[in-house]
PyMOL commands that place a pseudoatom at each C-alpha (Angstrom):
pseudoatom trace, name=CA, resn=MET, resi=1, chain=A, elem=C, hetatm=0, pos=[15.780, 6.080, 4.780]
pseudoatom trace, name=CA, resn=THR, resi=2, chain=A, elem=C, hetatm=0, pos=[15.828, 2.301, 5.217]
pseudoatom trace, name=CA, resn=HIS, resi=3, chain=A, elem=C, hetatm=0, pos=[15.468, 2.650, 8.989]
pseudoatom trace, name=CA, resn=GLN, resi=4, chain=A, elem=C, hetatm=0, pos=[12.337, 4.751, 8.580]
pseudoatom trace, name=CA, resn=ARG, resi=5, chain=A, elem=C, hetatm=0, pos=[10.794, 2.255, 6.150]
pseudoatom trace, name=CA, resn=ASP, resi=6, chain=A, elem=C, hetatm=0, pos=[11.480, -0.635, 8.532]
pseudoatom trace, name=CA, resn=ARG, resi=7, chain=A, elem=C, hetatm=0, pos=[9.826, 1.258, 11.379]
pseudoatom trace, name=CA, resn=VAL, resi=8, chain=A, elem=C, hetatm=0, pos=[6.749, 1.966, 9.264]
pseudoatom trace, name=CA, resn=GLU, resi=9, chain=A, elem=C, hetatm=0, pos=[6.429, -1.706, 8.281]
pseudoatom trace, name=CA, resn=ALA, resi=10, chain=A, elem=C, hetatm=0, pos=[6.811, -2.796, 11.902]
pseudoatom trace, name=CA, resn=GLU, resi=11, chain=A, elem=C, hetatm=0, pos=[4.071, -0.418, 13.091]
pseudoatom trace, name=CA, resn=PRO, resi=12, chain=A, elem=C, hetatm=0, pos=[1.160, -0.318, 10.632]
pseudoatom trace, name=CA, resn=PRO, resi=13, chain=A, elem=C, hetatm=0, pos=[-1.150, 2.684, 10.980]
pseudoatom trace, name=CA, resn=LYS, resi=14, chain=A, elem=C, hetatm=0, pos=[-3.897, 2.129, 13.555]
pseudoatom trace, name=CA, resn=GLU, resi=15, chain=A, elem=C, hetatm=0, pos=[-6.787, 2.720, 11.128]
pseudoatom trace, name=CA, resn=VAL, resi=16, chain=A, elem=C, hetatm=0, pos=[-5.641, -0.005, 8.707]
pseudoatom trace, name=CA, resn=PRO, resi=17, chain=A, elem=C, hetatm=0, pos=[-7.020, -3.474, 9.530]
pseudoatom trace, name=CA, resn=ARG, resi=18, chain=A, elem=C, hetatm=0, pos=[-4.190, -5.942, 10.180]
pseudoatom trace, name=CA, resn=ALA, resi=19, chain=A, elem=C, hetatm=0, pos=[-5.673, -8.318, 7.580]
pseudoatom trace, name=CA, resn=VAL, resi=20, chain=A, elem=C, hetatm=0, pos=[-5.176, -5.657, 4.907]
pseudoatom trace, name=CA, resn=VAL, resi=21, chain=A, elem=C, hetatm=0, pos=[-1.579, -5.014, 5.964]
pseudoatom trace, name=CA, resn=SER, resi=22, chain=A, elem=C, hetatm=0, pos=[-0.727, -8.720, 5.966]
pseudoatom trace, name=CA, resn=LEU, resi=23, chain=A, elem=C, hetatm=0, pos=[-2.149, -9.391, 2.494]
pseudoatom trace, name=CA, resn=ARG, resi=24, chain=A, elem=C, hetatm=0, pos=[0.438, -10.889, 0.195]
pseudoatom trace, name=CA, resn=LEU, resi=25, chain=A, elem=C, hetatm=0, pos=[0.098, -8.999, -3.026]
pseudoatom trace, name=CA, resn=ASP, resi=26, chain=A, elem=C, hetatm=0, pos=[0.565, -10.639, -6.367]
pseudoatom trace, name=CA, resn=LYS, resi=27, chain=A, elem=C, hetatm=0, pos=[3.394, -9.065, -8.381]
pseudoatom trace, name=CA, resn=ASN, resi=28, chain=A, elem=C, hetatm=0, pos=[0.953, -8.228, -11.179]
pseudoatom trace, name=CA, resn=VAL, resi=29, chain=A, elem=C, hetatm=0, pos=[-1.286, -6.367, -8.722]
pseudoatom trace, name=CA, resn=ILE, resi=30, chain=A, elem=C, hetatm=0, pos=[1.677, -4.334, -7.462]
pseudoatom trace, name=CA, resn=ARG, resi=31, chain=A, elem=C, hetatm=0, pos=[2.778, -3.577, -11.038]
pseudoatom trace, name=CA, resn=GLU, resi=32, chain=A, elem=C, hetatm=0, pos=[-0.766, -2.470, -11.879]
pseudoatom trace, name=CA, resn=PHE, resi=33, chain=A, elem=C, hetatm=0, pos=[-0.856, -0.048, -8.937]
pseudoatom trace, name=CA, resn=LYS, resi=34, chain=A, elem=C, hetatm=0, pos=[2.615, 1.283, -9.791]
pseudoatom trace, name=CA, resn=MET, resi=35, chain=A, elem=C, hetatm=0, pos=[1.480, 1.941, -13.355]
pseudoatom trace, name=CA, resn=GLU, resi=36, chain=A, elem=C, hetatm=0, pos=[-1.690, 3.661, -12.101]
pseudoatom trace, name=CA, resn=ALA, resi=37, chain=A, elem=C, hetatm=0, pos=[0.390, 5.755, -9.710]
pseudoatom trace, name=CA, resn=ALA, resi=38, chain=A, elem=C, hetatm=0, pos=[2.724, 6.724, -12.557]
pseudoatom trace, name=CA, resn=ARG, resi=39, chain=A, elem=C, hetatm=0, pos=[-0.266, 7.730, -14.711]
pseudoatom trace, name=CA, resn=ARG, resi=40, chain=A, elem=C, hetatm=0, pos=[-1.563, 9.915, -11.888]
pseudoatom trace, name=CA, resn=GLY, resi=41, chain=A, elem=C, hetatm=0, pos=[1.920, 11.251, -11.128]
pseudoatom trace, name=CA, resn=LEU, resi=42, chain=A, elem=C, hetatm=0, pos=[1.891, 9.857, -7.588]
pseudoatom trace, name=CA, resn=LYS, resi=43, chain=A, elem=C, hetatm=0, pos=[4.912, 9.212, -5.400]
pseudoatom trace, name=CA, resn=LEU, resi=44, chain=A, elem=C, hetatm=0, pos=[5.519, 5.648, -4.204]
pseudoatom trace, name=CA, resn=ASN, resi=45, chain=A, elem=C, hetatm=0, pos=[4.062, 6.264, -0.724]
pseudoatom trace, name=CA, resn=GLU, resi=46, chain=A, elem=C, hetatm=0, pos=[0.936, 7.719, -2.355]
pseudoatom trace, name=CA, resn=CYS, resi=47, chain=A, elem=C, hetatm=0, pos=[0.793, 4.582, -4.500]
pseudoatom trace, name=CA, resn=PHE, resi=48, chain=A, elem=C, hetatm=0, pos=[0.644, 2.439, -1.360]
pseudoatom trace, name=CA, resn=GLU, resi=49, chain=A, elem=C, hetatm=0, pos=[-2.028, 4.694, 0.147]
pseudoatom trace, name=CA, resn=LEU, resi=50, chain=A, elem=C, hetatm=0, pos=[-4.046, 4.135, -3.033]
pseudoatom trace, name=CA, resn=MET, resi=51, chain=A, elem=C, hetatm=0, pos=[-3.581, 0.364, -2.643]
pseudoatom trace, name=CA, resn=LEU, resi=52, chain=A, elem=C, hetatm=0, pos=[-4.676, 0.398, 1.000]
pseudoatom trace, name=CA, resn=THR, resi=53, chain=A, elem=C, hetatm=0, pos=[-7.707, 2.535, 0.210]
pseudoatom trace, name=CA, resn=THR, resi=54, chain=A, elem=C, hetatm=0, pos=[-8.694, 0.148, -2.569]
pseudoatom trace, name=CA, resn=PHE, resi=55, chain=A, elem=C, hetatm=0, pos=[-8.366, -2.905, -0.324]
pseudoatom trace, name=CA, resn=ARG, resi=56, chain=A, elem=C, hetatm=0, pos=[-10.287, -1.168, 2.460]
pseudoatom trace, name=CA, resn=GLU, resi=57, chain=A, elem=C, hetatm=0, pos=[-13.143, -0.557, 0.044]
pseudoatom trace, name=CA, resn=LYS, resi=58, chain=A, elem=C, hetatm=0, pos=[-13.080, -4.162, -1.187]
pseudoatom trace, name=CA, resn=THR, resi=59, chain=A, elem=C, hetatm=0, pos=[-12.918, -5.704, 2.302]
pseudoatom trace, name=CA, resn=SER, resi=60, chain=A, elem=C, hetatm=0, pos=[-15.581, -3.544, 3.972]
for i in range(1, 60): cmd.bond("trace and resi %d" % i, "trace and resi %d" % (i + 1))
show_as sticks, trace
zoom trace
């Protein structure tokens, strides 16, 4: 499991701008997204997809 996560972090998806991937997220922001994901019943990976989508919308 850890190996797979490391590989994913090392190779960000092509469609995600590198600036978005390299953003350092405030702990409160991460907590907020985790809470939102829990409310929606999302898995953790879906939570991160939600975060990336949100940042894509804000940075475009």
